Every structure is written in structure tokens, then in C-alpha cells.
C-alpha positions in Angstrom: 126.9 73.8 147.0 129.6 71.5 145.8 129.9 70.2 142.2 132.2 69.3 139.3 132.4 67.7 135.9 133.5 64.1 136.3 133.8 60.9 134.3 130.5 58.9 134.2 130.7 55.1 134.4 129.5 53.4 131.2 129.5 49.8 132.3 127.5 47.8 134.8 129.5 47.0 137.9 130.3 43.3 138.1 129.3 42.6 134.5 132.2 43.7 132.4 131.4 44.7 128.9 127.7 45.1 129.3 126.5 48.6 128.4 124.4 50.5 130.9 121.2 52.2 129.9 120.9 56.0 130.3 118.6 55.4 133.3 121.1 53.1 135.0 123.9 55.6 134.3 121.8 58.4 135.9 121.3 56.2 139.0 125.0 55.4 139.1 125.9 59.1 138.7 123.5 60.1 141.6 124.9 57.4 143.9 128.5 58.5 143.1 127.6 62.1 143.8 126.1 61.2 147.2 129.2 59.2 148.1 131.4 62.2 147.3 129.0 64.8 148.9 128.4 66.5 145.6 125.3 68.6 145.0 125.6 68.9 141.2 127.5 67.4 138.3 127.7 69.2 134.9 128.7 67.5 131.7 129.4 69.2 128.4 129.3 67.7 124.9 129.9 69.4 121.5 128.5 68.2 118.3 131.9 66.9 117.3 131.4 63.3 118.5 134.6 61.4 119.3 134.6 57.7 120.3 137.8 58.2 122.2 136.3 60.9 124.5 133.4 60.2 126.9 130.2 62.0 126.1 128.3 62.9 129.3 125.2 64.1 127.5 124.8 60.9 125.5 125.7 58.8 128.6 123.2 60.4 131.0 120.3 61.1 128.6 120.6 58.8 125.6 120.5 62.0 123.4 123.0 62.3 120.6 123.7 66.0 120.2 124.3 67.9 117.0 125.4 71.1 118.7 126.9 72.2 122.0 124.8 70.7 124.8 125.1 70.4 128.6 123.6 68.0 131.1 123.1 69.0 134.8 122.6 66.2 137.3 121.5 67.0 140.9 121.9 64.9 144.0 118.1 65.1 144.3 117.8 63.0 141.2 116.8 65.8 138.9 118.4 65.8 135.4 118.3 68.8 133.1 119.4 68.8 129.4 120.4 72.2 127.9 120.1 71.9 124.1 121.7 73.9 121.3 120.4 74.7 118.7 117.0 75.5 120.1 115.1 73.8 117.3 116.6 70.4 118.3 114.8 70.6 121.7 111.7 68.8 120.4 113.8 65.8 119.4 115.6 65.9 122.8 112.3 65.9 124.6 111.1 62.9 122.7 114.3 60.9 123.1 115.3 61.8 126.7 112.6 60.5 128.9 111.6 62.2 132.2 114.3 64.8 131.7 113.8 68.5 131.8 114.9 70.0 128.4 115.8 73.7 128.0 116.5 75.2 124.5 119.5 77.5 124.6 119.4 79.6 121.5 117.6 80.6 118.3 117.7 78.2 115.3 117.8 81.1 112.8 121.0 82.3 114.4 122.4 78.7 114.3 121.6 78.5 110.6 123.3 81.9 110.0 126.5 80.6 111.8 126.6 77.4 109.7 126.2 79.4 106.5 129.2 81.5 107.5 131.3 78.6 108.6 130.9 76.4 105.6 133.5 76.9 102.8 131.7 76.2 99.5 135.0 75.1 97.9 136.0 72.8 100.7 132.9 72.0 102.9 133.1 69.9 106.0 130.7 66.9 106.2 129.8 67.5 109.9 129.0 71.2 109.3 126.9 70.3 106.2 125.0 67.8 108.4 124.4 70.4 111.1 123.2 72.9 108.6 120.9 70.3 107.1 119.4 69.8 110.5 118.9 73.5 110.9 117.3 73.8 107.5 115.0 71.0 108.3 114.1 72.8 111.5 113.0 75.9 109.6 111.1 74.0 107.0 113.7 74.2 104.2 113.2 70.6 103.2 114.8 70.6 99.8 117.9 72.4 101.0 118.1 70.1 104.1 118.0 67.1 101.8 120.8 68.6 99.6 123.0 69.2 102.7 122.5 65.6 104.0 123.2 64.2 100.6 126.4 66.2 100.3 127.5 65.3 103.8 127.0 61.6 102.8 129.2 62.0 99.7 132.0 63.5 101.8 131.7 60.9 104.7 129.9 57.8 103.4 130.7 55.8 106.5 129.1 58.2 108.9 125.6 56.8 109.8 124.0 59.9 111.2 123.4 61.7 107.9 121.8 58.6 106.4 119.5 58.4 109.4 118.3 62.0 109.3 118.0 62.0 105.6 115.8 59.0 105.9 113.7 60.6 108.6 113.3 63.7 106.4 112.3 61.5 103.4 109.8 59.6 105.4 108.2 62.4 107.4 108.5 65.4 105.1 108.3 63.9 101.7 106.6 60.5 102.3 109.2 58.9 100.1 109.1 55.7 102.1 111.1 53.4 99.8 114.0 55.9 99.6 113.8 56.4 103.4 114.1 52.6 103.9 117.2 52.5 101.7 118.8 55.1 104.0 117.8 53.2 107.2 119.2 50.0 105.7 122.5 51.7 105.2 122.5 52.9 108.8 121.8 49.4 110.1 124.6 48.0 107.9 127.0 50.5 109.5 125.6 50.2 113.0 123.5 47.0 113.4 122.4 48.0 116.9 121.3 51.5 116.0 118.0 51.7 117.9 116.9 55.0 116.2 117.3 53.5 112.8 115.4 50.3 113.8 112.6 52.4 115.1 112.5 54.6 112.0 112.6 51.7 109.6 110.0 49.7 111.5 107.7 52.7 111.5 108.2 53.3 107.8 107.5 49.6 107.0 104.3 50.0 109.0 103.4 53.1 107.0 103.7 51.0 103.8 101.5 48.3 105.3 104.3 45.8 105.7 103.3 45.2 109.3 105.3 42.0 109.9 108.6 43.6 108.9 107.8 46.8 110.8 107.0 45.0 114.0 110.1 42.8 113.7 112.3 45.9 113.6 110.5 47.4 116.5 110.8 44.1 118.5 114.6 44.3 117.9 114.7 48.0 119.0 112.9 47.1 122.2 115.2 44.2 122.8 118.1 46.6 122.6 116.4 49.4 124.5 113.7 47.9 126.7 113.2 51.3 128.5 112.5 53.2 125.3 109.0 54.7 125.6 109.3 55.8 121.9 110.0 52.3 120.7 107.0 50.9 122.6 104.8 53.7 121.3 105.8 53.1 117.7 105.3 49.3 118.1 101.8 50.1 119.5 101.0 52.1 116.4 102.3 49.3 114.1 100.3 46.7 116.0 97.2 48.8 115.9 97.5 49.2 112.1 97.9 45.4 111.9 94.7 44.9 113.9 96.4 43.7 117.0 94.3 45.8 119.3 95.1 44.2 122.7 98.9 44.0 122.0 98.7 47.7 120.8 97.0 48.8 124.0 99.5 46.9 126.1 102.4 48.6 124.3 100.8 52.1 124.7 100.3 51.4 128.4 103.9 50.2 128.8 105.2 53.3 126.9 103.3 55.5 129.3 104.5 53.6 132.3 108.1 54.5 131.3 107.2 58.1 130.3 103.8 59.4 131.4 104.5 62.6 129.4 104.6 60.8 126.0 101.9 62.7 124.3 102.0 60.5 121.2 101.3 57.4 123.3 98.4 59.2 125.0 96.8 60.3 121.8 97.6 56.9 120.1 95.9 55.0 122.9 93.0 57.4 122.8 92.5 56.7 119.1 92.6 53.0 119.7 90.0 53.2 122.5 87.8 55.4 120.5 87.9 53.0 117.6 86.8 50.3 120.0 83.9 52.5 121.2 85.5 53.2 124.6 85.0 57.0 124.3 85.3 57.7 128.1 88.7 56.1 128.1 89.7 58.0 125.0 88.6 61.3 126.6 90.7 60.6 129.7 93.8 60.1 127.6 93.1 63.2 125.6 92.5 65.2 128.7 96.0 64.2 129.8 97.5 64.9 126.4 96.0 68.4 126.3 97.3 69.2 129.8 100.8 68.3 128.6 100.4 70.1 125.2 97.5 72.7 125.2 98.5 73.7 121.6 97.7 70.2 120.1 94.9 70.9 117.7 94.5 67.3 116.8 94.0 66.3 120.5 91.2 68.8 120.8 89.6 67.7 117.6 89.7 64.0 118.6 88.3 64.8 122.1 85.5 66.7 120.3 84.9 63.6 118.2 84.7 61.4 121.3 82.4 63.8 123.1 80.2 64.0 120.1 79.9 60.2 120.1 78.7 60.4 123.7 76.1 63.0 122.7 78.0 65.7 124.7 77.4 68.2 121.9 78.1 71.4 123.7 81.6 70.4 124.9 82.2 68.7 121.5 81.5 72.0 119.8 83.8 73.8 122.2 86.6 71.3 121.4 86.1 71.6 117.7 86.2 75.4 118.0 89.5 75.3 119.9 91.0 72.9 117.4 90.0 75.2 114.5 91.4 78.3 116.3 94.7 76.4 116.7 94.8 75.0 113.2 92.3 76.6 110.8 92.7 73.6 108.3 90.8 71.5 110.9 87.6 73.3 109.6 87.8 71.3 106.4 87.7 67.9 108.2 84.4 66.1 108.1 82.7 66.0 111.5 80.7 63.0 112.6 
């Protein structure tokens, strides 16, 4: 087997200055490997991002690392992302479509290392940010928020801490207005930041400001037309706005790009169930459960759809599995 670490092209041939998508860079990488009779290419990126140095992980996967990560591309077309710290693997799987993701280490160990590395008298903004991500990963929400805020004080022009503080505020604390203020700051610093546009659009949708939310998601899709996540989030926003057909189209487009997008499957299932299409809902939930057999909500919702079809025995079985996976499900009102 022949292989090496090499420079990945970042511009479309013949169209100077036009950025390539991660999918196009993967294809270009594979073609270059075949031309050079290479079996494998390995790229390494640390969490210390430097615009002067090429980042193969970001280039090939679209995933911005916070720790030491590696990407392995094979001439067969397979791409594997090895993520550190381990707790960041879930984010990698969501953002890096159709790529195998492997977690490389234990997040508790990563948190211990960050605690040792940070000098309380002279803290480094990047290390505070990384520790904030680790603390968020282990559920230390207040401490994570403190680390993100301190990182921002030290490096107010660095967008990433605003972004992740905003996500924490929106998802963990449901402090939507504060989250939007952080996303606004990211977009001021980086107007084409797709993650921030998706996050702000989703947050506007949570607040019932559907027009503003969908506008942000439209822009995100314009910038990243192959983003399954952006399409899934716009589908949810359109569903909340009562735009059922457009929402279904977006869910389907999201799944066309990434058939393993569980949120798109469960979202489309919820939409179909609300329209009385319980058979279609069950089909999507079957697929979601195959991908994630630990998803209690998917089992519960499939039980709901089966109950609606008078398939009581299988509905009861689904409810029982949902409660076994998440005991709080027992408190939900059944149909």
C-alpha cells in the first residue's frame, strides 16, 4: 500500500477564486490519488487553526476541529475522520456527511488535561474555549458558559467562542435572545459563516419569528447547497410556519444528501403523522431506529403512529422500549 500526507486543492480548477465544497475536494483528492497510484492519504489538523496553513480535516470534511484530529482518504472513495476529544464525535457526525467518524479518546481525560494546561493567572483564550467545549460535553453548562465568556474577553475578534456560547445558550438554557446576540456577532465577524446562519435561523424559528429564521436558512443553503443539516433545519422552520409541502421537500432533499440524517427522518415522520400519513411516518421512524436504536423519542413516536392505526400491541411494545430507554417518557400523555 502506498500513501502520504499531501496538499489538498482548495479551489475549483478553471474557476480561480471559487471555493470548493468538502464533497468536491474529496472527489479531487481521490482523483489525484489515483493519478499518483496512491492507496491512502492521511491529513492531520490540530485545534490551533492557522489561516496560513492548510487544514486537511476542514478541507476534506467541512469539520472545524477543536482538538487533534486526522482524516484518512482511501482510493476506494472511503473517508474516515478520527476525532479528539471523543465527546466532539457527535458534532462531527452531524456536520461531516457520509463520512465514518471515530472517537479517539475520553472526554474526561481531555478535561483533566485542559485543567492542568490553563494558567489561572495568564489563561490562553483557545485553551479556555477548548475547556468550555469539554465542560459542555460533560454537562457542566454554567462552567462552560464561564469559559466561553472568558475566552471572548481575551480574544473578542475570534468568532468561534461566540458561536458555541450562542449554541449553549439556545440549546441548554433556552436563552434565545442572548443566543441571537452571539450569532449576530459571529456574522458581523464572518458574514458567510454557515454554522452561525443555521444556528440563528433555528433560534429565530424557536421564537416564532419564522420569516427571519427561514431567511437565514435560505442564505445558509445558498452558501452550502450540499448541507443536509441546513436543509433539515429549514424543513423544521417551514413546518413550524405551516409550510407543509415545502417542509417535506426540504426533509427529502436533506435525506437525499445524507440518508443517515436521523433528525431529518424523525422530523419528516412528525410532519407525516401530523398530516395523518401514519404509514409514511412509521417507515421513516423504522429507518431512524435502525440508525439509532437508543433513540427513545423515535420509539415513542412510532408507538403513537401505530396506536393511530389501531396496531395496539406493537404500539405498546414501542412505548415500553421508549420508557426503558428514557423513564421520563412514562409521564407523557398517551393518545
